[in-house]
N, C-alpha and C positions, 0 to 999 in steps of 0.2 A: 484196423487200419482205416483211418478216416479218408474220405474224399475231400479234396481241396479244389476250389474253383481256380481256373487258369485260362488265359487267353492264348490261342494258338498264334505264335509269332509269324507264321506264314500267311494264313488266311484270315486271322482275326476272330475266328469263331470261338464261342465259349465252350470250354471243355472242363471235365472234372478228372482230376488225377488222383490216383491212389499211390501214396508214397509210404514205403516201409522204412522206418528209421530205427537205427540201433543206438541206444543211449545207455551208458553205464552210469549207475548211481553209486556214490561212495558214502558209506556210513561210518561214523565213529560213535561208540556208546549208544547205538540205536537211533542216532540223529543223522539226518541227511546233511552232509558237509560239502557236497559238490557233485557235479555231473560232467561227463565227457561225451561229446557227440562222436560216435565211431564211424557210422556209415549211413547212407541213404540209397535206396533203390526205387526206381519207378516201376511199380507193379502193373499199372493199368492206366490207360487214358481212354475216356469215353466222352461222347458229346452229351450235352445236357438232355437233349431229346432221347437219346438211347438210354441214358440212366433213368429218366422218368419212365420210359417204356418198361425197362427191367423191373423197376420198383412197382409199377402198376400191375404187372403180371402176377406179382406175389402179395400185393398189399390188400387185395379185395376182401380177404377174410377178416381183416382188421378194421375196415372202414364201416361206419354206420352213421345214420342221420344224427347230427348233434355232437359229433366228435369234436373235442376242443383242439384248437390249433396247438396249444401247449402239448397235449398228448400225442398228436400227430408228429410234431417236431421231435419229441422224445423217441418215438418209434423210428423215425428216419435216422436219428443219431445212433440209437442202440442196435437196431437191426441191420441198417444199411451203411452205417459209418459216415453219414453226411455230417460235416462239421456244422455246429449249431448256427454259425454266422450265415450259412447259406440255406438253412431250412426254409426261410421265407421265400426264397427264389423257387425252391422245389415245390413248396405248397402252392404257390401261384400257378405253376405248371400243372400240378395235380388238379387244382380247382378248375382250370380251363379244360383239361382232358376229360374230366368226369362230370362236367356241367354242375359244379357245386357253387354255392354262394355263402357269404358270411355276413349276415345282417348286423350282428352285434360285435364284430371284430374279435370274437372269442370262439364261436361254434360254427362248424361247417355243416351245411345241409345240401342234399341233392335237389336240384331244380325240379326234377321229374322222378316220381317214384319208380317208373319203368326203368330208368337208367340204373337206379339202385338195385332193382331186381335182376337186371341183366348182369351187373357186376357180381352179385351174389351167386347167380346161376352159373357163371363161368367156373366157379371154384367148387361147385357141388357135384 
């Protein structure tokens, strides 16, 4: 169940919503011939900051110096259900929160080795 970015109509804050959709696919002779949208339910709404906090609390064991943005985006999508279109937004927040930088626009590095050790130490 992926998270989608949404703006709160009341306060204008950025939120992420988790929507469960029920779609029925119709096949004939093993080939998809159509789909029917049956239902949608809002499962959860969280602020971008809360979602980043939740992700960071469990992401430490997967982060390391030199991790590629592509790999981190794939993890955000596969593990946390972040829609790929919004991975860049989440990675920017992660970079800020964990004091990381990206000199080649491909790999992420910790600014300070002590920060990396603190993050790794929280999960050990």
